[in-house]
Jmol script that loads the backbone (N, CA, C; Angstrom):
load data "model"
ATOM      1  N   UNK A   1      96.519 127.517  94.705  1.00  0.00           N
ATOM      2  CA  UNK A   1      95.790 127.017  93.549  1.00  0.00           C
ATOM      3  C   UNK A   1      95.457 125.536  93.755  1.00  0.00           C
ATOM      4  N   UNK A   2      94.363 125.077  93.295  1.00  0.00           N
ATOM      5  CA  UNK A   2      94.062 123.637  93.398  1.00  0.00           C
ATOM      6  C   UNK A   2      95.038 122.828  92.559  1.00  0.00           C
ATOM      7  N   UNK A   3      95.571 121.770  93.123  1.00  0.00           N
ATOM      8  CA  UNK A   3      96.511 120.905  92.399  1.00  0.00           C
ATOM      9  C   UNK A   3      95.883 119.624  91.920  1.00  0.00           C
ATOM     10  N   UNK A   4      94.746 119.264  92.523  1.00  0.00           N
ATOM     11  CA  UNK A   4      94.057 118.043  92.156  1.00  0.00           C
ATOM     12  C   UNK A   4      92.562 118.303  92.018  1.00  0.00           C
ATOM     13  N   UNK A   5      91.875 117.346  91.441  1.00  0.00           N
ATOM     14  CA  UNK A   5      90.447 117.427  91.290  1.00  0.00           C
ATOM     15  C   UNK A   5      89.763 116.668  92.423  1.00  0.00           C
ATOM     16  N   UNK A   6      88.419 116.762  92.547  1.00  0.00           N
ATOM     17  CA  UNK A   6      87.748 115.936  93.525  1.00  0.00           C
ATOM     18  C   UNK A   6      88.074 114.441  93.303  1.00  0.00           C
ATOM     19  N   UNK A   7      88.188 113.692  94.346  1.00  0.00           N
ATOM     20  CA  UNK A   7      88.499 112.266  94.324  1.00  0.00           C
ATOM     21  C   UNK A   7      89.955 111.967  93.981  1.00  0.00           C
ATOM     22  N   UNK A   8      90.811 112.979  94.029  1.00  0.00           N
ATOM     23  CA  UNK A   8      92.237 112.788  93.841  1.00  0.00           C
ATOM     24  C   UNK A   8      92.913 113.127  95.181  1.00  0.00           C
ATOM     25  N   UNK A   9      93.006 112.129  96.035  1.00  0.00           N
ATOM     26  CA  UNK A   9      93.434 112.343  97.432  1.00  0.00           C
ATOM     27  C   UNK A   9      94.170 111.141  97.934  1.00  0.00           C
ATOM     28  N   UNK A  10      94.786 111.149  99.069  1.00  0.00           N
ATOM     29  CA  UNK A  10      95.414 112.307  99.693  1.00  0.00           C
ATOM     30  C   UNK A  10      96.779 112.538  99.047  1.00  0.00           C
ATOM     31  N   UNK A  11      97.313 113.720  99.245  1.00  0.00           N
ATOM     32  CA  UNK A  11      98.595 114.076  98.631  1.00  0.00           C
ATOM     33  C   UNK A  11      99.761 113.857  99.578  1.00  0.00           C
ATOM     34  N   UNK A  12     100.904 113.646  98.985  1.00  0.00           N
ATOM     35  CA  UNK A  12     102.178 113.554  99.681  1.00  0.00           C
ATOM     36  C   UNK A  12     103.192 114.471  98.977  1.00  0.00           C
ATOM     37  N   UNK A  13     103.893 115.311  99.748  1.00  0.00           N
ATOM     38  CA  UNK A  13     104.886 116.215  99.172  1.00  0.00           C
ATOM     39  C   UNK A  13     106.297 115.743  99.560  1.00  0.00           C
ATOM     40  N   UNK A  14     107.214 115.880  98.605  1.00  0.00           N
ATOM     41  CA  UNK A  14     108.618 115.511  98.854  1.00  0.00           C
ATOM     42  C   UNK A  14     109.508 116.557  98.204  1.00  0.00           C
ATOM     43  N   UNK A  15     110.471 117.044  98.983  1.00  0.00           N
ATOM     44  CA  UNK A  15     111.506 117.931  98.417  1.00  0.00           C
ATOM     45  C   UNK A  15     112.536 117.054  97.732  1.00  0.00           C
ATOM     46  N   UNK A  16     112.788 117.299  96.455  1.00  0.00           N
ATOM     47  CA  UNK A  16     113.718 116.507  95.692  1.00  0.00           C
ATOM     48  C   UNK A  16     115.153 117.009  95.841  1.00  0.00           C
ATOM     49  N   UNK A  17     116.105 116.158  95.494  1.00  0.00           N
ATOM     50  CA  UNK A  17     117.515 116.509  95.610  1.00  0.00           C
ATOM     51  C   UNK A  17     117.892 117.778  94.823  1.00  0.00           C
ATOM     52  N   UNK A  18     117.197 117.995  93.689  1.00  0.00           N
ATOM     53  CA  UNK A  18     117.482 119.173  92.883  1.00  0.00           C
ATOM     54  C   UNK A  18     116.747 120.433  93.373  1.00  0.00           C
ATOM     55  N   UNK A  19     116.033 120.333  94.503  1.00  0.00           N
ATOM     56  CA  UNK A  19     115.305 121.454  95.052  1.00  0.00           C
ATOM     57  C   UNK A  19     113.831 121.499  94.613  1.00  0.00           C
ATOM     58  N   UNK A  20     113.449 120.729  93.626  1.00  0.00           N
ATOM     59  CA  UNK A  20     112.050 120.708  93.180  1.00  0.00           C
ATOM     60  C   UNK A  20     111.164 120.060  94.241  1.00  0.00           C
ATOM     61  N   UNK A  21     109.851 120.125  93.963  1.00  0.00           N
ATOM     62  CA  UNK A  21     108.872 119.518  94.864  1.00  0.00           C
ATOM     63  C   UNK A  21     108.062 118.495  94.062  1.00  0.00           C
ATOM     64  N   UNK A  22     107.857 117.366  94.654  1.00  0.00           N
ATOM     65  CA  UNK A  22     107.040 116.295  94.057  1.00  0.00           C
ATOM     66  C   UNK A  22     105.749 116.168  94.852  1.00  0.00           C
ATOM     67  N   UNK A  23     104.633 116.128  94.141  1.00  0.00           N
ATOM     68  CA  UNK A  23     103.334 115.818  94.741  1.00  0.00           C
ATOM     69  C   UNK A  23     102.846 114.499  94.150  1.00  0.00           C
ATOM     70  N   UNK A  24     102.581 113.532  95.023  1.00  0.00           N
ATOM     71  CA  UNK A  24     101.947 112.262  94.574  1.00  0.00           C
ATOM     72  C   UNK A  24     100.613 112.154  95.271  1.00  0.00           C
ATOM     73  N   UNK A  25      99.663 111.511  94.597  1.00  0.00           N
ATOM     74  CA  UNK A  25      98.291 111.375  95.165  1.00  0.00           C
ATOM     75  C   UNK A  25      97.575 110.234  94.477  1.00  0.00           C
ATOM     76  N   UNK A  26      96.579 109.718  95.174  1.00  0.00           N
ATOM     77  CA  UNK A  26      95.712 108.679  94.633  1.00  0.00           C
ATOM     78  C   UNK A  26      94.631 109.308  93.753  1.00  0.00           C
ATOM     79  N   UNK A  27      94.441 108.748  92.582  1.00  0.00           N
ATOM     80  CA  UNK A  27      93.391 109.234  91.682  1.00  0.00           C
ATOM     81  C   UNK A  27      92.242 108.210  91.745  1.00  0.00           C
ATOM     82  N   UNK A  28      91.141 108.600  92.385  1.00  0.00           N
ATOM     83  CA  UNK A  28      89.981 107.736  92.520  1.00  0.00           C
ATOM     84  C   UNK A  28      88.824 108.173  91.626  1.00  0.00           C
ATOM     85  N   UNK A  29      89.135 108.925  90.573  1.00  0.00           N
ATOM     86  CA  UNK A  29      88.100 109.346  89.621  1.00  0.00           C
ATOM     87  C   UNK A  29      87.659 108.144  88.819  1.00  0.00           C
ATOM     88  N   UNK A  30      86.372 108.057  88.584  1.00  0.00           N
ATOM     89  CA  UNK A  30      85.760 106.918  87.870  1.00  0.00           C
ATOM     90  C   UNK A  30      86.453 106.681  86.536  1.00  0.00           C
ATOM     91  N   UNK A  31      86.823 105.436  86.274  1.00  0.00           N
ATOM     92  CA  UNK A  31      87.492 105.004  85.055  1.00  0.00           C
ATOM     93  C   UNK A  31      88.881 105.622  84.853  1.00  0.00           C
ATOM     94  N   UNK A  32      89.491 106.086  85.927  1.00  0.00           N
ATOM     95  CA  UNK A  32      90.812 106.711  85.835  1.00  0.00           C
ATOM     96  C   UNK A  32      91.605 106.418  87.093  1.00  0.00           C
ATOM     97  N   UNK A  33      91.434 105.228  87.687  1.00  0.00           N
ATOM     98  CA  UNK A  33      92.049 104.909  88.962  1.00  0.00           C
ATOM     99  C   UNK A  33      93.560 104.730  88.816  1.00  0.00           C
ATOM    100  N   UNK A  34      94.332 105.382  89.701  1.00  0.00           N
ATOM    101  CA  UNK A  34      95.789 105.205  89.660  1.00  0.00           C
ATOM    102  C   UNK A  34      96.486 106.105  90.652  1.00  0.00           C
ATOM    103  N   UNK A  35      97.804 106.081  90.550  1.00  0.00           N
ATOM    104  CA  UNK A  35      98.668 106.935  91.348  1.00  0.00           C
ATOM    105  C   UNK A  35      99.257 107.953  90.373  1.00  0.00           C
ATOM    106  N   UNK A  36      99.004 109.220  90.642  1.00  0.00           N
ATOM    107  CA  UNK A  36      99.443 110.321  89.776  1.00  0.00           C
ATOM    108  C   UNK A  36     100.408 111.218  90.516  1.00  0.00           C
ATOM    109  N   UNK A  37     101.114 112.025  89.763  1.00  0.00           N
ATOM    110  CA  UNK A  37     102.118 112.918  90.352  1.00  0.00           C
ATOM    111  C   UNK A  37     102.204 114.211  89.549  1.00  0.00           C
ATOM    112  N   UNK A  38     102.739 115.227  90.192  1.00  0.00           N
ATOM    113  CA  UNK A  38     103.046 116.520  89.556  1.00  0.00           C
ATOM    114  C   UNK A  38     104.366 117.007  90.121  1.00  0.00           C
ATOM    115  N   UNK A  39     105.081 117.818  89.348  1.00  0.00           N
ATOM    116  CA  UNK A  39     106.363 118.358  89.759  1.00  0.00           C
ATOM    117  C   UNK A  39     106.326 119.882  89.692  1.00  0.00           C
ATOM    118  N   UNK A  40     107.030 120.510  90.663  1.00  0.00           N
ATOM    119  CA  UNK A  40     107.203 121.962  90.636  1.00  0.00           C
ATOM    120  C   UNK A  40     108.701 122.257  90.781  1.00  0.00           C
ATOM    121  N   UNK A  41     109.181 123.221  90.000  1.00  0.00           N
ATOM    122  CA  UNK A  41     110.584 123.636  90.108  1.00  0.00           C
ATOM    123  C   UNK A  41     110.715 125.049  90.649  1.00  0.00           C
ATOM    124  N   UNK A  42     109.593 125.642  91.102  1.00  0.00           N
ATOM    125  CA  UNK A  42     109.652 127.042  91.564  1.00  0.00           C
ATOM    126  C   UNK A  42     108.914 127.213  92.907  1.00  0.00           C
ATOM    127  N   UNK A  43     109.224 126.296  93.807  1.00  0.00           N
ATOM    128  CA  UNK A  43     108.656 126.381  95.187  1.00  0.00           C
ATOM    129  C   UNK A  43     107.147 126.248  95.204  1.00  0.00           C
ATOM    130  N   UNK A  44     106.569 125.582  94.224  1.00  0.00           N
ATOM    131  CA  UNK A  44     105.134 125.378  94.219  1.00  0.00           C
ATOM    132  C   UNK A  44     104.331 126.507  93.626  1.00  0.00           C
ATOM    133  N   UNK A  45     104.978 127.520  93.036  1.00  0.00           N
ATOM    134  CA  UNK A  45     104.243 128.591  92.377  1.00  0.00           C
ATOM    135  C   UNK A  45     103.509 128.105  91.128  1.00  0.00           C
ATOM    136  N   UNK A  46     104.173 127.197  90.395  1.00  0.00           N
ATOM    137  CA  UNK A  46     103.568 126.567  89.223  1.00  0.00           C
ATOM    138  C   UNK A  46     103.861 125.067  89.273  1.00  0.00           C
ATOM    139  N   UNK A  47     103.042 124.290  88.585  1.00  0.00           N
ATOM    140  CA  UNK A  47     103.181 122.821  88.590  1.00  0.00           C
ATOM    141  C   UNK A  47     103.072 122.312  87.191  1.00  0.00           C
ATOM    142  N   UNK A  48     103.850 121.262  86.892  1.00  0.00           N
ATOM    143  CA  UNK A  48     103.750 120.579  85.615  1.00  0.00           C
ATOM    144  C   UNK A  48     102.460 119.800  85.545  1.00  0.00           C
ATOM    145  N   UNK A  49     102.161 119.332  84.337  1.00  0.00           N
ATOM    146  CA  UNK A  49     100.963 118.539  84.112  1.00  0.00           C
ATOM    147  C   UNK A  49     101.013 117.233  84.927  1.00  0.00           C
ATOM    148  N   UNK A  50      99.853 116.727  85.364  1.00  0.00           N
ATOM    149  CA  UNK A  50      99.840 115.450  86.057  1.00  0.00           C
ATOM    150  C   UNK A  50     100.341 114.318  85.151  1.00  0.00           C
ATOM    151  N   UNK A  51     100.987 113.331  85.749  1.00  0.00           N
ATOM    152  CA  UNK A  51     101.390 112.130  85.011  1.00  0.00           C
ATOM    153  C   UNK A  51     101.141 110.896  85.865  1.00  0.00           C
ATOM    154  N   UNK A  52     100.986 109.771  85.215  1.00  0.00           N
ATOM    155  CA  UNK A  52     100.604 108.530  85.838  1.00  0.00           C
ATOM    156  C   UNK A  52     101.839 107.692  86.225  1.00  0.00           C
ATOM    157  N   UNK A  53     101.866 107.298  87.494  1.00  0.00           N
ATOM    158  CA  UNK A  53     102.942 106.386  87.969  1.00  0.00           C
ATOM    159  C   UNK A  53     102.490 104.936  87.965  1.00  0.00           C
ATOM    160  N   UNK A  54     101.212 104.696  88.248  1.00  0.00           N
ATOM    161  CA  UNK A  54     100.711 103.312  88.303  1.00  0.00           C
ATOM    162  C   UNK A  54      99.215 103.329  88.149  1.00  0.00           C
ATOM    163  N   UNK A  55      98.712 102.336  87.445  1.00  0.00           N
ATOM    164  CA  UNK A  55      97.254 102.128  87.334  1.00  0.00           C
ATOM    165  C   UNK A  55      96.786 101.301  88.528  1.00  0.00           C
ATOM    166  N   UNK A  56      95.520 101.490  88.890  1.00  0.00           N
ATOM    167  CA  UNK A  56      94.870 100.655  89.918  1.00  0.00           C
ATOM    168  C   UNK A  56      93.642 100.045  89.261  1.00  0.00           C
ATOM    169  N   UNK A  57      93.397  98.763  89.480  1.00  0.00           N
ATOM    170  CA  UNK A  57      92.262  98.105  88.837  1.00  0.00           C
ATOM    171  C   UNK A  57      90.922  98.564  89.406  1.00  0.00           C
ATOM    172  N   UNK A  58      90.880  98.959  90.676  1.00  0.00           N
ATOM    173  CA  UNK A  58      89.637  99.392  91.314  1.00  0.00           C
ATOM    174  C   UNK A  58      89.880 100.719  91.994  1.00  0.00           C
ATOM    175  N   UNK A  59      88.806 101.335  92.495  1.00  0.00           N
ATOM    176  CA  UNK A  59      88.876 102.688  93.004  1.00  0.00           C
ATOM    177  C   UNK A  59      89.395 102.887  94.394  1.00  0.00           C
ATOM    178  N   UNK A  60      89.535 101.804  95.188  1.00  0.00           N
ATOM    179  CA  UNK A  60      90.029 101.986  96.539  1.00  0.00           C
ATOM    180  C   UNK A  60      91.551 101.796  96.562  1.00  0.00           C
ATOM    181  N   UNK A  61      92.247 102.867  96.757  1.00  0.00           N
ATOM    182  CA  UNK A  61      93.705 102.810  96.793  1.00  0.00           C
ATOM    183  C   UNK A  61      94.283 104.222  96.885  1.00  0.00           C
ATOM    184  N   UNK A  62      95.573 104.253  96.982  1.00  0.00           N
ATOM    185  CA  UNK A  62      96.233 105.538  97.033  1.00  0.00           C
ATOM    186  C   UNK A  62      97.150 105.639  98.235  1.00  0.00           C
ATOM    187  N   UNK A  63      97.022 106.743  98.942  1.00  0.00           N
ATOM    188  CA  UNK A  63      97.861 107.058 100.082  1.00  0.00           C
ATOM    189  C   UNK A  63      99.345 106.875  99.755  1.00  0.00           C
ATOM    190  N   UNK A  64      99.821 107.444  98.660  1.00  0.00           N
ATOM    191  CA  UNK A  64     101.229 107.237  98.287  1.00  0.00           C
ATOM    192  C   UNK A  64     102.171 107.989  99.211  1.00  0.00           C
ATOM    193  N   UNK A  65     103.348 107.451  99.337  1.00  0.00           N
ATOM    194  CA  UNK A  65     104.450 108.100 100.049  1.00  0.00           C
ATOM    195  C   UNK A  65     105.704 107.838  99.221  1.00  0.00           C
ATOM    196  N   UNK A  66     106.560 108.852  99.078  1.00  0.00           N
ATOM    197  CA  UNK A  66     107.716 108.742  98.211  1.00  0.00           C
ATOM    198  C   UNK A  66     108.992 109.109  98.940  1.00  0.00           C
ATOM    199  N   UNK A  67     110.070 108.493  98.523  1.00  0.00           N
ATOM    200  CA  UNK A  67     111.435 108.842  98.963  1.00  0.00           C
ATOM    201  C   UNK A  67     112.316 108.857  97.729  1.00  0.00           C
ATOM    202  N   UNK A  68     113.388 109.661  97.813  1.00  0.00           N
ATOM    203  CA  UNK A  68     114.330 109.721  96.688  1.00  0.00           C
ATOM    204  C   UNK A  68     115.598 108.991  97.089  1.00  0.00           C
ATOM    205  N   UNK A  69     116.032 108.075  96.251  1.00  0.00           N
ATOM    206  CA  UNK A  69     117.262 107.319  96.487  1.00  0.00           C
ATOM    207  C   UNK A  69     118.476 108.150  96.096  1.00  0.00           C
ATOM    208  N   UNK A  70     119.653 107.708  96.517  1.00  0.00           N
ATOM    209  CA  UNK A  70     120.876 108.447  96.229  1.00  0.00           C
ATOM    210  C   UNK A  70     121.144 108.522  94.724  1.00  0.00           C
ATOM    211  N   UNK A  71     120.638 107.583  93.935  1.00  0.00           N
ATOM    212  CA  UNK A  71     120.830 107.618  92.484  1.00  0.00           C
ATOM    213  C   UNK A  71     119.818 108.511  91.773  1.00  0.00           C
ATOM    214  N   UNK A  72     118.965 109.202  92.545  1.00  0.00           N
ATOM    215  CA  UNK A  72     117.985 110.137  91.977  1.00  0.00           C
ATOM    216  C   UNK A  72     116.636 109.528  91.697  1.00  0.00           C
ATOM    217  N   UNK A  73     116.542 108.218  91.678  1.00  0.00           N
ATOM    218  CA  UNK A  73     115.234 107.585  91.412  1.00  0.00           C
ATOM    219  C   UNK A  73     114.330 107.766  92.614  1.00  0.00           C
ATOM    220  N   UNK A  74     113.024 107.750  92.317  1.00  0.00           N
ATOM    221  CA  UNK A  74     111.991 107.889  93.364  1.00  0.00           C
ATOM    222  C   UNK A  74     111.370 106.516  93.572  1.00  0.00           C
ATOM    223  N   UNK A  75     111.117 106.175  94.830  1.00  0.00           N
ATOM    224  CA  UNK A  75     110.350 105.014  95.191  1.00  0.00           C
ATOM    225  C   UNK A  75     109.056 105.520  95.789  1.00  0.00           C
ATOM    226  N   UNK A  76     107.945 105.229  95.123  1.00  0.00           N
ATOM    227  CA  UNK A  76     106.608 105.647  95.572  1.00  0.00           C
ATOM    228  C   UNK A  76     105.845 104.391  95.988  1.00  0.00           C
ATOM    229  N   UNK A  77     105.492 104.292  97.256  1.00  0.00           N
ATOM    230  CA  UNK A  77     104.724 103.178  97.785  1.00  0.00           C
ATOM    231  C   UNK A  77     103.263 103.584  97.914  1.00  0.00           C
ATOM    232  N   UNK A  78     102.365 102.603  97.668  1.00  0.00           N
ATOM    233  CA  UNK A  78     100.918 102.883  97.750  1.00  0.00           C
ATOM    234  C   UNK A  78     100.176 101.571  97.961  1.00  0.00           C
ATOM    235  N   UNK A  79      98.910 101.666  98.258  1.00  0.00           N
ATOM    236  CA  UNK A  79      98.072 100.443  98.351  1.00  0.00           C
ATOM    237  C   UNK A  79      97.006 100.494  97.289  1.00  0.00           C
ATOM    238  N   UNK A  80      96.524  99.316  96.892  1.00  0.00           N
ATOM    239  CA  UNK A  80      95.476  99.257  95.876  1.00  0.00           C
ATOM    240  C   UNK A  80      94.603  98.031  96.099  1.00  0.00           C
ATOM    241  N   UNK A  81      93.300  98.256  95.964  1.00  0.00           N
ATOM    242  CA  UNK A  81      92.368  97.136  96.025  1.00  0.00           C
ATOM    243  C   UNK A  81      92.501  96.289  94.753  1.00  0.00           C
ATOM    244  N   UNK A  82      92.462  94.998  94.914  1.00  0.00           N
ATOM    245  CA  UNK A  82      92.553  94.069  93.766  1.00  0.00           C
ATOM    246  C   UNK A  82      91.179  93.422  93.568  1.00  0.00           C
ATOM    247  N   UNK A  83      90.946  92.929  92.362  1.00  0.00           N
ATOM    248  CA  UNK A  83      89.686  92.179  92.136  1.00  0.00           C
ATOM    249  C   UNK A  83      89.605  90.966  93.092  1.00  0.00           C
ATOM    250  N   UNK A  84      88.446  90.718  93.582  1.00  0.00           N
ATOM    251  CA  UNK A  84      88.224  89.663  94.563  1.00  0.00           C
ATOM    252  C   UNK A  84      87.638  90.268  95.803  1.00  0.00           C
ATOM    253  N   UNK A  85      87.301  89.417  96.725  1.00  0.00           N
ATOM    254  CA  UNK A  85      86.615  89.859  97.929  1.00  0.00           C
ATOM    255  C   UNK A  85      87.598  90.404  98.956  1.00  0.00           C
ATOM    256  N   UNK A  86      87.645  91.718  99.086  1.00  0.00           N
ATOM    257  CA  UNK A  86      88.479  92.416 100.101  1.00  0.00           C
ATOM    258  C   UNK A  86      89.940  92.084  99.964  1.00  0.00           C
ATOM    259  N   UNK A  87      90.457  92.088  98.742  1.00  0.00           N
ATOM    260  CA  UNK A  87      91.888  91.793  98.534  1.00  0.00           C
ATOM    261  C   UNK A  87      92.615  93.107  98.236  1.00  0.00           C
ATOM    262  N   UNK A  88      93.694  93.309  98.932  1.00  0.00           N
ATOM    263  CA  UNK A  88      94.498  94.530  98.764  1.00  0.00           C
ATOM    264  C   UNK A  88      95.955  94.157  98.590  1.00  0.00           C
ATOM    265  N   UNK A  89      96.692  95.041  97.983  1.00  0.00           N
ATOM    266  CA  UNK A  89      98.137  94.867  97.865  1.00  0.00           C
ATOM    267  C   UNK A  89      98.856  96.154  98.165  1.00  0.00           C
ATOM    268  N   UNK A  90     100.063  96.039  98.655  1.00  0.00           N
ATOM    269  CA  UNK A  90     100.981  97.164  98.768  1.00  0.00           C
ATOM    270  C   UNK A  90     101.890  97.032  97.531  1.00  0.00           C
ATOM    271  N   UNK A  91     102.203  98.144  96.932  1.00  0.00           N
ATOM    272  CA  UNK A  91     103.044  98.110  95.719  1.00  0.00           C
ATOM    273  C   UNK A  91     103.968  99.335  95.722  1.00  0.00           C
ATOM    274  N   UNK A  92     104.959  99.289  94.880  1.00  0.00           N
ATOM    275  CA  UNK A  92     105.862 100.431  94.704  1.00  0.00           C
ATOM    276  C   UNK A  92     106.066 100.682  93.223  1.00  0.00           C
ATOM    277  N   UNK A  93     106.255 101.933  92.901  1.00  0.00           N
ATOM    278  CA  UNK A  93     106.685 102.335  91.562  1.00  0.00           C
ATOM    279  C   UNK A  93     108.078 102.968  91.749  1.00  0.00           C
ATOM    280  N   UNK A  94     109.011 102.527  90.952  1.00  0.00           N
ATOM    281  CA  UNK A  94     110.377 103.091  90.995  1.00  0.00           C
ATOM    282  C   UNK A  94     110.592 103.800  89.671  1.00  0.00           C
ATOM    283  N   UNK A  95     110.910 105.080  89.738  1.00  0.00           N
ATOM    284  CA  UNK A  95     110.932 105.915  88.547  1.00  0.00           C
ATOM    285  C   UNK A  95     111.920 107.071  88.728  1.00  0.00           C
ATOM    286  N   UNK A  96     112.226 107.771  87.664  1.00  0.00           N
ATOM    287  CA  UNK A  96     113.152 108.925  87.718  1.00  0.00           C
ATOM    288  C   UNK A  96     112.395 110.185  87.309  1.00  0.00           C
ATOM    289  N   UNK A  97     112.495 111.232  88.087  1.00  0.00           N
ATOM    290  CA  UNK A  97     111.730 112.468  87.776  1.00  0.00           C
ATOM    291  C   UNK A  97     112.160 113.098  86.459  1.00  0.00           C
ATOM    292  N   UNK A  98     113.399 112.890  86.017  1.00  0.00           N
ATOM    293  CA  UNK A  98     113.795 113.472  84.729  1.00  0.00           C
ATOM    294  C   UNK A  98     112.991 112.956  83.562  1.00  0.00           C
ATOM    295  N   UNK A  99     112.377 111.785  83.697  1.00  0.00           N
ATOM    296  CA  UNK A  99     111.537 111.241  82.650  1.00  0.00           C
ATOM    297  C   UNK A  99     110.196 111.971  82.500  1.00  0.00           C
ATOM    298  N   UNK A 100     109.904 112.880  83.439  1.00  0.00           N
ATOM    299  CA  UNK A 100     108.609 113.544  83.432  1.00  0.00           C
ATOM    300  C   UNK A 100     108.719 115.055  83.449  1.00  0.00           C
ATOM    301  N   UNK A 101     109.900 115.567  83.201  1.00  0.00           N
ATOM    302  CA  UNK A 101     110.072 117.038  83.212  1.00  0.00           C
ATOM    303  C   UNK A 101     109.894 117.613  81.827  1.00  0.00           C
TER     304      UNK A 101
END
end "model"
wireframe off; spacefill off
backbone 0.3
color backbone group
């Protein structure tokens, strides 16, 4: 089944400590730029609704990668274009998957 819409790319999958699966991806849809995620607790047969991890000011960004820390929190790293001439930043979102289940 499709998990993302056009312009929501590329995806990164992570097996979580509780056995679930995390999908993170860059959302480059017009007026909705950000880093989004979805969770599955049944081996990817079904997925929860998308949720926002971070907003991006402009449309060039994404390529998230995530790891889970021993305390259960997720660190999701990504890049995002910033206002100005060719300015980019690397950023991280630190969050807990229980807040989105």
